[in-house]
N, C-alpha and C positions, 0 to 999 in steps of 0.2 A: 491789757490782758486779752488774749485772743479767745475765740469761742471754744476751742478744744480744752484750754486750760480751765475755763469756767465750767464746762460740762464735767471734767474730771474732778474739780473741786466739789461740785454739787453732789456727784455720785459718792465721793468719799464721805461727805456729811451725812448722806442718806444711810450709808452702811454703818456709820457710827451710831445713828439713831436705832437701827435694827439691832446692833449688838447690845446696846443699852437696854432695849426693849426685851430681848431674849433673856437677859440677866434677871429681869423682873417678872418673867413669864409665870413662874411658879407661885408668886405671891398670892394671886387670886384667880384661880382657874374656873370658878363657877359663875362668873358675872354674866356670861353670855348664854347660860343654859335656857333662860326663859325665851329669848328671841333669836339667838344665833350670833355667829361671828361676822356674818356678811351684812353689808348695808348698801343698798342701791337707792340713789336719790336723783330727782330731776330738779334742775336749778333754773330760775328765771330772775332777771335783774337788769340793771343798767350799768354800763361801763363808761367812765369819763376818760376820754383820751385827750390829754392836754395839748398835744401837738397836732391834733386833727382839725381839718377844715374841709368845707365842701368846695367843689370845683369852681363854683361861681364866686367864691370869696378869695381873699388873699390870706396868707398866713398871719400877716400883721394885724388884721382886723378880727381874727378868731381868738376866742378864749378857750378853745377846746370844744369837743362834742360829746354829748351823751348818746351812747349807742345801745340799742336793745341787745340783750345777751341771753342765750339759753344754753343749757348744758346737762351733762350726765356725770354723776360722781359715783365711784365705787370704792368702798373701804373694807378692808379685812382687819378685824381686831386681833392683835397679838396677845393683849392682856387688857387689864382694866384701864391702863393709862395710854398705851401706844397702839396705833393703827397704821397700816400702809394702804395707799390708795392711788387711784387714777382720777384725774379731773379733766374732762373734755368739754370745752366751752366754744360756742360760735357767736361771734359778733355779727349781727344781722344788719348791715348797712354798707353803703359805698361812700368812702371818704378819702381824702388826701392827707398825707403826713409829710412833714419837712424833715429830711434826714440830716445827720450830722455834717455831711459834705454839701449841704445847701440844696441838694436835689429834692424834687417832690416825687412821692411814690403814691400811687393809687392803691387802696386796699378795698377789697370786695369780699364780704362774708368770710372773715378771717376765722380759722380754726386753731384753737390753742389747746395743746395736750400736755399734761404735766403728770409726773410721778411724784407723789408727796408722802411725807411722814407726818402723822398727826399725833399730838400730845394732848391728852385730856387733863386740863388743870383741875377740874372737879367733875361732878356728874353731868353738868350741862355745858360748860365752857371748854372749848378746845382751840388750839392753834395748829396751823399746818404750814409746811414749807417744802418746796421741791423744785427741781429743774424741769424744763420742758422746751417745747418748740412751738413757734407761731408759724402756721402755714397758710398761704393763700394760693388757691389752685388756679394759677394763671402763669403763662410762660414768661411774662416780662417782669414778674415781681420777685422780691427777696423773701426768704424765710428768716426768722429771727429767733435767737436763743432767748429763753424766758426763765426767770426765777419767780415763782408764785409764793406769796406769803398771805396767810389769812387768819381770821378770827371768826369762830362760828359758835352760836349758842343753840344747843339742841333742846327742844321742848317736846317731851314725850306726849303723844296723843293717846293711843290705845293699841293693843295687840301688835306691838313692834313698830307702829307708825310714828313718825315724828316730823316736826316742822323746824327748820333751822335758819333763822336770819343770819346773814354773814356780811363781813367786810373783807375785801380781797385787794391786794396790791400786787401788780405785775411789774417787775423790772425787766424791760425788754431791751434787747441789744441797741436799738436806735431811739427808743422812746419809752415812756412809762404810762401806766393807766391804773385806775382804781375802780372797784365795783361795789355796789350795794345790791343785795338781793336776798332771796330765800330759796331754800330747797325743801321739797317734800320727799321723805324717804321711808323705806321699809327695811327693817332688820329681819334677816332670815337665817 
């Protein structure tokens, strides 16, 4: 399946989430009156990249690398259960990956941007899924298509502030990674 087919498939899934969310929009319209429909959060955590290794190693002796990750998340609540958002993460490290064609690719401070749909299972627990792209700002590197899926547990602090531990899995065009971290956010 080529990249354009994957992107088209993910956009179709996202639109189906939006249509379903709009059907349920009138069920409970007062849930955001206290703190608002917008949420901005700052994320920090570590990403494990299974196919990553450092330049002084070989791929055979590496079991993957833990890379520090920071990010910004924005969500707009459509209703009590559904939100649409953008997740922008940056992996702060320089590492090598082995591609499917056996070539090695250097990655430096990779930026991953995703558009996601989020479904709140209950008041605290939510799951999200969406397409995106991994970009590295260098002339000789490749950009990769990404599908991000995650699980987040929101803990309300006070006055619209919350902390949310999360687990995230990225299916990238050439390799996969998973992240553990938490975000501190504010609803407004």
